[in-house]
C-alpha angles and dihedrals in degrees: 000000000000106000092140093051111019119088092192125052113227117244117256089243086073103028100048103004093245123191129217103179127046139127124194150095124310094237091057103050093089091051094059120101107251093220091052091048091048089054095050114127142184123235087204127025122187100185142005144180125232119217090234090074099061088040090053092043092055098043096048088064093070106104120247091001127141116220118200118192108207107212142045114349092245093069091057096046091085087075089077088061095048096045098080094049093048092051091051090051091056090046090055088050092063100265105126090177096055113155133213116274117269111235134156139174130213085223095213116208133195093277090055091049089054099042101027132261102238094104092049088051092050092049091048096052092049092047093050090047094050097045104039106021091210121190089246137356121220124192119204113200111214127196100276100061090041091053092050092047105250112175101228097174090046091057093046093049090048092055100041096086089046100060135041096218119098109254117210130182141197135189103212103154109163096218094060096071138015093208107091090195088073083078089074089059091047092053093048090049091053095050097044097038091050102038098039115012096040101024115129090238091051126229118322115252120255116275118261117243115284114264119236112273092015113135111247120242124213132187114229106203104220128201124238087238095049113113126223093248090062092046091053094050093052090047090051092052096051096040087053092063095045103270128126119219139213114191122205168337092226113078088009128123128232092267095052092045090053091048089059088076088067097063128121090218142010116220125196126216093190119015093205089055101042112034096097095054094040092052090052093049088047094048098042103031103024092238113161116221148201108226112160113072138054112210097239117129128006101282094046094046090049092053092045092052095045095047087057095041091054090061090065103031093254100126094119096051090043092052093050089052095045092050090053094046094046092051091052093047094049092048090048095055098044090099092057098045096085090057095045102041110113093001107150111226136196120198132201125181144083108338102250097040091050091050098050093044088053086059091051090054090050089053088057091054096263130136126232108222099168143001133198116197123189091224139343134236136156094275092073099042101092090043093063088058093047091055092051092045091049092061096048097267094309104154128211137191120260129197120202102206143152088224103296095169091192089067092044094053095046091052094045089054090052096043100038098200122199091222134026119205117187148112117302095262090049091049093056090065093048090045089057089059092051099251120142109253138200128185114246092228140342127197092238094055136074109247108152131064125004097322086051092056091055097044093049089050092049092047093050094049093048093050094048090050095060124014096145092134094059090047092052091045094055089053092054108042130073121250109264094222140037120264092245089066096058088055089065130074110270086235098052093118097050114104102222142127091217116119117258116252125244088254097135094085128071092242098048 
């Protein structure tokens, strides 16, 4: 993997053959050649996402940390949008005095582009350290300084001996990868390279073997978008079967991140999100891991808990707990099932989250009629098949797209779902068409585990009962695209030899 030695994280196109452009049927995704999918392109692209954004979003979660975006001021301006969310996260975590995130930009101008921006970066780091005394300083290198050849690592290594604050760095230039999810790897690289590999105290030693009778400790690798209610639910579940939990590295300080090297097991909440970090902790600290399920819905939560329990010989205790929790959850959702049975739902989100949420909906008696994933990699392949099998082989169209609302709207008009479930910015497009919408998660809500199963069912039933606002909205806004576009396949601009799905009919 190279976290110990590499300065730059490889793009996911090369590391996991990730795909950013594909249109087809759910049943066919596993049969596509990975290299062909990786090389798919769009002849026209309406939107996109740079890997800097998820990197910045994750690194801003670190408490009392200053983030410096090395580049033009526009690249750093996204810190404004993220600040409110990060502050709310800290409030939910019991910090009523949470402060705004500290982020800065070197604001390179034309002269810096000609003569180099290393001096400007060095001055910025020293000024931030002197004025704010943050717990750590992280530098994100954007496209411009990379193109002109600024030596980010050279500047960081020069300044390390001069200041007592940990210095972290990340190469997250948007032009180096089309797969925005590479930003997760870049953020993990920054955290663990800076707090462990390059820390002044040096890397912690490997943990000694667990003593007989000692409670096992697992790391739950949390998402920057994961709310505190979900963290509490997962902690409750594992504590109930005799396992202690450390949750991080997002919203964790240096000491907590270093302590993650001392766990008995690493547990992923989202394999797509976590594989880079889990592989590092496995290679360098010998920590085994669970990396295949997301605890959303009853079946996936069961599998997730049992995989963890098996590492410690706790299967019997875990099974008894699961049976009790599932019985409570099924009983709690009974009153919603008449409203949800047979409802046709379309999902749009990061691939793994969308797929496992689809499984939750099927457990509630709903049917999946379409799915849009922001990218595709091998972690999701088997879950497409599971969704098709769970509805007796009834297939549905999928769109692998880094947003691309023109494809989404075209597909929605062909599929005509009864309910749309996506992120807020996706829901806006579905709402314009009059469909009932629910957000696929919010940081205030329960979404994972048994409590999440109930809350998602309640939310879906409530929105199906009354979506008059969306109906009125659709009657009072102009169509976003010309009628000629809807006569075409939603995948008309994807350059691929893959067969076109049967997406023209309502029941694709």
